[in-house]
C-alpha positions as CSV (number, residue, x, y, z in Angstrom):
1,M,51.2,4.6,1.0
2,E,49.4,4.8,4.3
3,T,45.1,3.9,4.0
4,N,43.5,6.8,5.4
5,Y,41.1,4.8,7.5
6,P,38.6,7.4,8.2
7,K,38.5,8.1,4.1
8,V,37.7,4.4,3.5
9,I,35.1,4.5,6.2
10,G,33.9,7.7,5.4
11,N,33.1,6.4,2.1
12,L,31.9,3.2,2.7
13,S,28.9,4.5,5.2
14,A,27.9,7.0,2.3
15,Q,27.8,3.6,0.9
16,L,26.2,1.8,3.0
17,A,23.6,4.6,4.1
18,Q,22.8,5.0,-0.3
19,S,22.1,1.3,-0.5
20,L,20.1,1.5,2.6
21,A,17.8,4.4,0.9
22,N,17.1,2.1,-2.1
23,I,16.3,-0.9,-0.3
24,A,13.9,1.8,2.1
25,I,12.4,2.6,-1.8
26,I,12.4,-0.5,-3.1
27,Q,10.5,-1.9,-0.2
28,D,8.2,0.8,-0.6
29,L,7.4,0.6,-4.1
30,C,6.5,-3.5,-3.0
31,D,4.2,-2.1,-0.2
32,Q,2.4,0.2,-2.5
33,Q,2.3,-2.5,-5.1
34,Q,1.3,-5.2,-2.6
35,Q,-2.0,-2.8,-1.4
36,V,-2.9,-2.2,-5.2
37,I,-3.3,-6.0,-5.5
38,N,-4.8,-6.4,-2.3
39,D,-7.8,-3.5,-3.5
40,Q,-8.4,-5.6,-6.8
41,K,-8.9,-8.8,-5.1
42,M,-11.6,-6.9,-2.7
43,K,-13.2,-5.6,-6.1
44,H,-12.9,-8.9,-8.0
45,P,-12.1,-11.7,-6.3
46,E,-13.2,-13.8,-9.0
47,D,-10.4,-12.8,-10.6
48,F,-8.0,-14.8,-8.2
49,P,-9.5,-17.8,-7.6
50,A,-5.5,-19.3,-6.7
51,D,-6.9,-17.8,-3.2
52,K,-9.9,-19.0,-3.0
53,P,-9.2,-22.6,-1.2
54,Q,-10.2,-25.8,-3.4
55,E,-11.8,-29.0,-2.7
56,G,-8.9,-31.3,-1.2
57,D,-6.7,-28.3,-0.1
58,L,-6.2,-28.3,3.7
59,N,-8.3,-27.0,5.9
60,A,-11.1,-26.6,2.8
61,K,-14.5,-27.2,3.4
62,K,-17.0,-28.9,0.9
63,I,-20.0,-26.6,0.4
């Protein structure tokens, strides 16, 4: 039985296109979630103490 290379290439191309579309969707969802997190950090910085430099951290200033 001979391999139908155009068909194989077509199937692989379709699978690759679907995978790239899935990656784009996931990336978009991650970007949206990061925006939500950033908005919450701006509204409620007290809920994100890890984002503030602590005394002893590199470049942190003692107040």
